[in-house]
N, C-alpha and C positions, 0 to 999 in steps of 0.2 A: 777568406775572400780570395777567390781565384783571381788571378791577373788575367786581364783583358788582354785576347789576342789580337795583333794588328791583323785586319782584314786585307789592306791594298798596300803594295809595297812598290814605291818607285825604282825605276832603274837608272842607268847611266844614259840612256838614248831618250831625249825629249818625246814625249807623247806615248812612251810604251810604259804600261802599268802593268803588274802581275797581281792576280787574287792569290792571297796566301792560303787560303782554303782548298780551292780545287787546282792550285797551278798554272791554271789558265792564262793567257796573256791577252790585256785588252789594249785599244788606240784610243787614245783620249784628245780630243779635238773640239775647237770655238768656231761654229760656224754661225753668222749672222747674229752673236750675243750667245747663242744658246750652247751649253757644252754637250757633246756628242761621244758616247760611249761605243765603241765597235767590238765586239768579240772576233778575237781574231782565230778563233777555235782551235787551238794549239797550246801545247807546254813546253813545246820544245824551243829553246831559246833562237836559233839561227832561221828556224822557220817563221816565228813571230817576228822578225826582223823584217826579212821578205815581204811579210804579208802587211806589215806597218808601213812599208814604203809604196806599195800599191794603194792601201788605203789613204796615205797621203796626198798621193797623185790624184786622184779622186776629189779629195775634199778641196784641194787647190783648184781643180776644173772647175767645182761647184762655186767656190768663192769668185773666182773671175766671171763665171756667168752670171752670178748675181749682181757683180758690180755692172757689167756691159749690159744687163736686162735695167739696172738703176738709171745707167745713163741713155737707155734708149735705143743701144746699139748691138744686143742679142741676135743669135741667128738661132735657127731651129734647133741645132745640134746642142746650144747651152740651155735653150730651152726646155728639151728633153732630158737633159742633166737635172734641172730643177724639178722636173715631173718626176723622174725617176726618186729624186732625194723624198719628195712628197708620199710617194706610193710606201718607200721604206719606213717612212716616220710615222705610219700611220697604225694606229694602235685597236681600231675596229674592225680589220680584216685578218682572215687567217695567213697562214704563211703561204699555203697553195693558190690561194687567191692573189696575193702578192706576186708570186712566181707567175702566175699567168698574165698579168697586168704588164709585168716586165718583159713578158716572152714577146706580147704583143708590139712592145717598143722596137725589140731586136729585129722583129720581121720587117717593121717600117723601114729600119736603117739599114736594112741587107736588101730589101727589094728597091727601096729608093733612097742609095746613097748620096745622090745630089741635093736630098732635101735639108742635110745638116748645115750646110752653107748657105740656106736662103734664107732671107730675111721674113718674118712672119706675114709682111704684108703681101708676099710674093706667093704664098702659099694659097691660090685661089681655088675655088671650088672646081672649075673647070680641070685645074692641074690634078687635084687629088682624084676626079673621076677617071682622068685619063690613067693615072697609076693604078687605079681600083680595076679597070677593065683590062689591064695589060697583066697583073698577077692574077686575075680570073681566068685568064688562058694559061697564063705559062707556069703558074704556082710559085712558091715560096722557095722552091730549092732545098726546102728541110729534108733531112734524111734520116730515118728512126735510128735509134742506136742499135749498134750490131749489124747495119746493113753494108755489105762492102759490095764495089762496083758500081755500074750506073744502069738505069733502066729506062726505056724510052715511055716521057710522060704523056698520058693520054687523056688528063684532065687538069685543070688549074686549081687554083687554092680554093677551098671552101668558102660557103657564103660565113659560114660561123667565123672563119680565121680573118677574112677580110673585115668582115665587122668590127671584130675586136682591133683591127688595125686602124680603121677610121677612129675608132672611139680613143684611141692612142693620141692621135695626131690633133684630134678634137679639145681633146684635154690639155694639150701641150699649148693649142692656140689661146685656151681659156688662161693661160698662165700669163701671154702675153697682152691679154685683155687687162688682166686684174693688175698688172705692170704699167698700162698704159702707152704699150708700143702700138697695138691696133687698136681702133675704136669699136670694132665689132668681129665676132666669129664666125666665119664664111661657112663654118661647117653645120650652124644651127638649123640651117633649111632641109626640109625633108626631102628624101627622093635618093639621099647619097648610098645608104646603106642597099646591100642586096638582099633580096627576100630569102628568108631561108629555108631549104627543102632537106627537111629530115632524111637521113638516108635510112631506105628500108630492104634490106637484105632479102634476096631470094632463100628464105629460110628451108631446108632440106625436111624431108618426111622423117617421122619418130627413128624407122628402122635405119634411115641413112644418118639420123644423129648418132643413132646408137653404134652403128658401125666407124663412124668417125673415133668414137671415144674408144673402141676397140684397136683401131690402127694405131691410135696414140697409146696405146697400152704396149702394143706388140713392137712399136718402133725405138723404145728406150734403148738409149746405148748405153747407158750404166744399169747395173742391178738396181733395181727400185724406182729409177726414175720414171719409166714407162707407165707404171699404173699410180704413182703420185701425181705425173700431169693428168693422166686420164681422170682420176678422181676429184681433181681441182676443178675440171671442167664440168664434169658431171653435177658437182656441187653447184656450179654458177647457173646451171641449166635447169635442176631441180628446187630451186630455193630463190632464184630471181634477183640474187647478190648483186651489188654492183661490184666491181674488182677491188676497190679499199675497203669494201664492207668484209668481204669474202677473207681477205689477209686477218682482219682484226678478229674474225672469230674464233673465241679458246672454248675449250671442252666444258667450262663452268656455263657458257651460253646454252648448250645442248641439252634440252630436257626430254629426256627418253619417255619420263612418267606422263607428263602434260602432252607430248608430241609436238612440241616447238622448238625454234631455234631463235634465241635472242639476238637482234643483228644491233650493234651500235653504230647507227648511221650516224654522218656528220653533215651531210649537204643541206639539210632542213630538219625542223621540229619534227615532222614526220616519218623523216627517216629513220628513227631510234622505234623499233618495233619488234613484235612476235611474228614469225613466220610460221605457220604450221606446216609439218613434214609430211609431204604428198608420200605416197608410198614407195616411191624409188627413192625419194630423199632418207627416208627413214633406212632402208635395207643399205643405201650406201654408208649412212653414218655407222649403223651398227657393223658394217663390214669394215670399215676405218678404224672403229671401237677395238674390236677384235685385234686388228694387225698391231694398233698400239700397243695392247695389252701384253703382247708377246715380247715386245722391245723395252718395255716399260721398266726402267732402272729400280726403282721403289719396291718391295714389297712388304706385306703385312700378314703374318701367319702363312705364310707361302703364296698368299695371292696378290698378283702383281697390281701396282695400283698407278693410276695415270694422273699428273698432276695437273688439277682442275685450272692453271692458269697458262697451260700450254698452248700453243696453236693448234688448229686441227691439221694445218698443212707445214711442211718444211719450206715450203718457199712459195711465193704469192703470183707466179706468172705461168703460163703455158703458151705464150704466144708463139714461138718459133713451133713448138709441136703440133698445136691446134694448125698451124698455117701449112707444116708439111703434111698432115694428115689428109687435109681437103685437097691438096695439089694430088696427090697418090690416090685418091678415089673421085677425081674428075669434079668436085663441087665448088661451087664459089665460094671464094676464100670467108671466112668466119674471123670474128675477132672475140675477144673476152665481152663485150657488151651484147654482141649479138646473142651469146647464150642467155641472157637476162631476158632479150627479147624473143627468145625460143620459150623460155617459161611463160611469158606474158602470154604468147598466142594460144599455146597448149591449153593452159587454164581457161581463155576464152573460148576455145574451141570444145572443151570439157563442159562448159555452160555455167562456168562461175560467173556471176554478176560482175558488171564492169567495177564497180565502188569498192566490192571486197578484193578484187584482183589489184587496183590500185593501192589498195591499204596493203597489202602483202607488198608489193614494190616499194611503200615508203613514199608515195606520192600523197600531197597535200591537197590537191585540188577536185578530190573524190571520182577522179576518172578523165577528167578532160585531155589533159596529156596522152594519157592511155589512148583513148581513142584516135588522136591525131597521129601519135607516133607506133605503136605497136600493136594496133588491132589489124594488121593486115593478115588476112588468113591464106594458107595454104591452097593450092587449088583444088585437091581431091574434095577437102573439106568445104569448099565453097561449093560445087559441083551437087554433094550431097545434100546442102541445104537448098540450093536451087529446085531439086526434085519434090522438096515440100511445098512449093508454092503452087496453088491449082487456081485456074480461071473457071 
């Protein structure tokens, strides 16, 4: 009988525990009578001590917030801390959803820092709408990763961003209602959120889109990066995949015999789907496959073999290359999701019925979203269709 190995090891620092199997360090705390374990995401002792101190500070702030709420004296900053903990403790949402909800809280505190010191009763509907209108004009001040310098802002925050922030304030005030600090949540009334207006890019003609991809290929600063970036963009445009979906496609998902690409979507149940290869997609995938065969490290009887579990692309973003190519050609800036939009528009213009295109995109509504967001046609196609109308 083998001796049972000890899974957890205590250390000489309170609350710091080590997992003997993985070597990872964890913080162990008690909050509101419940034990909370925090993965410190390191197996280095010195780093674990620093991260434990940060977690201990957060836990102490959370304890103080709970004490103030219990005493009916919590301010919004403390209520936000409780709301954050509620988000992190949820097990029925995905990590990306948690990140999205926490990001909304950060935006509120960044754009309205005074709210942290306000009592929940002072957060009135008028005060929220005044703040909402301000960031609608001025924006949140967010700067995408990799951006240097500053540029003149010509629009404010999007309606989607503002509505997420309003939800964060509303949920936080709901904590105050539950704890008895206020009787009614002032943000339950209608009319506080902005009407969402989905962005509809002015998509270039097919020839111009091809020119953009060719420019990305030519502009590669290092050997191979140009055509890898260009082919990644082509894949998005020829399959309609979301960015996260394209990153997850592996060679096992490409079935040349059946002419389909299996897409493991995660956004909805319908997102897990099979997308047929349009002629451009098949030609692209066959070209990439031949390129991968030339660099394949394995060989059987002298024939190179591609590991079916490897991703199609070496990297999963071409944002900078796409933006630079658009500027070079004088085209309205496109992003990754606009290429999905281009696929939907091209399919509709080719005469594919709406429910079929919706299924290719992974929509579960049969085409309602497609008609509202994606079905904006290019002008030449619209004129050609208009010529068919007779009186």
